[in-house]
N, C-alpha and C positions, 0 to 999 in steps of 0.2 A: 641212423642218420636219414635225413630227407633227401629227395633227389638232387635238390640244388646243391646241397653240401657236398654230395658224391661228386657232382660236376665240377664243383669249384676245386675238390682235392684231386681230381684227375691230373692237372698239369704239374703239381709239385711231386707227386708220386713219380711220374715219368721221368720228370727232370732229376730227381734226386737219385733215382736207379740207375739211369744212364750215366750221370756224372759221377757217382761213386759206386760203380758196379762191383769191383773187387771187394769192396768193404761190405756191400750189400750180401754177396754170396758168403763171404766169411762170416758174417754175423748169424745168418738165418740157415744156411746150407754149407757148413764147414766140410763135409765129406766131398762134395762137388768141388768147393774151392780148391782143396788140396789135389784134385784131379785135372785142375785146368792149367795149361801152360800160360803164365801171365807174362812171359816175355814177348808173347805176340799179342797185339792189341785186339779186344774183341770188336767185332763189327755188329752193329744193331740194323736189324732188318725189318723196321716198322712197316715199310710201305709193302715189302713182300709178304708178312704176316696177313695184312689187311686183304690182300688179293687172295691169299689162300683159304682164308676163314670167311670170306664174304657170303653173306647168307646163312651162316652157322650161328652168328651171335645172338645170345638170349640173356635175358637177366642183366642186373645191374652190377658193374664192377668198376674199380679205380682204374685199373690199367692193365694192359697185356703187353708183353714184350717178348721178341724173338732175337736171340744173339747167336752169332756164330762164334765159336770158341774153338782152340786147339787143345789136345790132350797132352799132359805132361807125360814124362817117361820116355820121349824120344819119339812118340807115335807123331807121323805126320798127318794123319787124317783128322779133318775137321768135324765137329759134331755141332749140334745145336741144342740151346737152352730156351725152353719156352716157359715164361714167367706169367702167372695171373696173380693180380691182387684183388681179391673179392670182397665187395663191400656189404653184401647182405645174403641171407640165406635164400638159396635157389634149388629147387627140387631137381631141375635138369642140369645141374652143374655137372656131375660127375660124366655123364653122357657128353655134354660139350667137350670137356677135357680130352675125351676118347675121341671124338670127331676131330678135333684140331689135330691131335697126335698124328692119327691117320692120314690126315691130309698133308701135315707136313713131311711125313716119311714118304708118301707117295710122290711129292713134288720133288724132294731132295734126294731121297734114297741114302740118307744119313741117319745115324742114331739120333734120336730126340730125347732129351731128359725133360720132364715136366715137373714144375715147382709151383705151389700156391701158397700165397700168404693170405690167410683168412682174416679179413679186418672188419668182420660183422660183429654184432653185439648179442649173438645167439650162443650162449655157453654150450649146449649140446651139439650143435651143428658142426660135425667133423668129417666131411666127405674125404676119403682116401683112395677109393677105387670104383670102377664101373664094371658090372659083371652082365653077362648075357649067355643064356644056354638054351639049346632046343636039340631035343633028341640025342643027348650025348655029345653034342658040339658045344664047347664051353669056351667063353671069351673073358678073360680077366684081365683088366687093365688098372695098375696101381701107379698113384703119383705121390710126390712128396709134399707135405703140408706142414705150415707152422700156424699156430693159432695166436694171434697177439694178445688175446684176453689172458693166455696162460701167463704172460709175463707180469701180470699183476702181483703174484706170488714171488716174483723174482726181482723186485723193485731194487733192493740193496746191490744186487748183481749188476742191474743197470746203471745206477749211480756210479759204480766203480769202473765200468767199461770205458775203455778209450775209443772203441768203434763209434763212429758218428752215427750208426743206425739205432744205438741205445737212445740216443736223442730223439730220434724219429719215434721209436716205440713209445717212450715216455711222454711225448707231445701227444701221439694218437690216444694214449690211454686216459690221459687228463681231458682231453677234448671229450670223450665218451663220458667220463665221469662228471663233467660240469656243464652239459648240454642245457640245464635249467638253472644254473649258479653262475651268473655273470661275474659276481664279486669274487668268488671261488676261482673262476677261471683267470681272472686278473692276477690274483696271488699266484696261481700255479704256472701262469705265463711268465711272470717276473722271476719265480723260482727257477725255473728252467733256463731262461735267457742269462740269468747270473751264472748259471751252472755251465753253460755253454761258452760264456766268455772266460770263466775261470780255466776251463780246459785248453785254451790256447789253440784252438783249430786254425789252420791256414785261412787267410781272408777269403779265398773261394768256396772252401767247404763252410767255412761259418756263414757266408752270404747263402748258400743253399740251404743250409739247416734252419735259418731264420726265416727264410722265404717259406718253407714248409711249415714252421711253427706259426707264421701269420696266417696261413690259410686254415689250419685245422683249429687253432685256438683264436679264431676271429672275435673281436670285440666290438661294442658301438664305439663310434668315433671318439666321444669323450674319454672313454677309458682307454683307447689307443694312444690318445694323447698323454694321459697319465702314465702309460706304460712306457713311452719313449722317453719322457722325462726322468722317470726313475731309473732306466737303463743307463742314460746319458750321466746321471749323477753317480750311480755306481761303477761305470766306467772310469770316470775321470778319478774318482777317490782310488781306484785300484790301479790307475796309470795303465789301462788296457789301451792298446794301440787301434783296435778294430772298433771304430766308433763311426765311420763315414756313413754307414747304413742309416744309423739312428739320426746323425746330425742332418742328413738329407731329408729324412722323413719329417723332422722338426722343422725344417724351413718350408717344406710343402705344407704343413699345417699351420704355419704362423707362429710356432712356439718361439723362434727366433725372430727379431725384428730386423728391419732393413730394406733392401730393395726387393721385396717379396715378389713382386710381379716379374721382375728381370729374371730372378733366379728360378722362377718356375718356368719361363720360356726356355731358359738355358737346359733346364732339366728336360723338358719335353724334347728338344732338339738331340740331347745327350741319348734320351731313350730310343729314338728313332735310329741313331746311329749305332746304339747297342744291338738293337734286334737285328741289323744288318751284319754287325760281327759276331752275333750269338753262335752260329753254326762253328765258326773257327775257334772261338773261345771255349766252346764246349769240347771240342776235340783236343785243345791244349790242357783243359782241366782234366779231361779223362786220362791223358797220356800222363800228366804229372802225378795224378792219384796213383796210377798203376806203378810208377817208379817207387813210390813211396811203400805201396802195400807189398812190392816184391821184396824190398829191403827189410821192411818190418817182418814178413814171414821167414826171411833166411837169418836174420840177425836180432830180431826181437825189438829193436829200437832204432830209430832215425835220429842222429845227433841235430841240434837245432840248427847249427851252422850249414848242414846239408839241405834242412827243409828251406833255409833262407834262400840259398843259391838256386835250388830248384824253382823257387817262386819267382825269380828273376828271368828264368828261361821262358820265353814265349814263342819258341820255334817246335811246332808239333813234331817235326821230322827229327829233330835232335832229341827230342823227349823219348820218341820211340826208340831211338837208338840206346838210350840210356836205360830203358826197360830191359832191353838185352844184356846191357853190361851188368845191370843190378842181378840179373839171374845167374851170371856166369863168375862175377867177381868173387874172389876167394875170401876177401875180408872187406869190410866198410872203408878201410883206407885205400885198397885197391880200387874200389869204385870211386872214391873221392879223387883219386888220380885222374880217372877218365873224365870225371866231372869238369876237372879244372883244366884239362888238356885242350 
């Protein structure tokens, strides 16, 4: 991918990792996911990370994240999770991971777990460690990696997965595969959009997934119009309730007739207000996702009625309380009693 594409993809990767962090860890790094106490809300330390690694950044990548989490098993000590989504092959990358790890440990004096998502298109580039040796003194630093290209042979598994990051990976893979095929990209974008709607994700999850899809599977304007029309038709035929995103975009492009200018002004105003509320909404969405993830981890599924009730809660403090209840409830019914109390 070129530099412009990489820059465009930076924002959706940051957004979707932070909003759906428990699902991200479960999908890519299940062992670490099992070791985190999800009853305590993770804390993202983006500003702190930039201060620590300032002057050490090299190469192009999508995103880096530093997250403060607590270990499961009754351990009170918090630890750090450092995440890199690397967009292209970089010779100095293992050394940079080593430098970041050392600086973070030096700053916080806490254990640091380093995880890398390799989102490049180089089949054979698979960095996993940094080594340095001098006169018998040896340094070996290993980090955990996943290669998105490897999921090409696991497409059927992705199609069956209910984890939202399966949609993220499929979108990424088809973006790579259709770089020079716009018509093919439109077909795949429609296929993935319909799949997403069929899976019945909650509105907030669906919105973030569609935002990611829009960035990585970007199309010329006329094809975006065709895409929106087809998705609206599919959603209406299937009686899908999540349609506002496409109706809004259709209005913006003039697909629907009416007081277009007035609607656009209203949308701009709404966008401004939305940006001001974005931080709070992000916290609420992350807390709500943590509740669902804890319930799914413990009881395998979340009844639709509980999801609907959680979607109506817009109090971050209340949701954080419910995360703790989800982690300690003996049964789903016990949790539901706390939810409705």
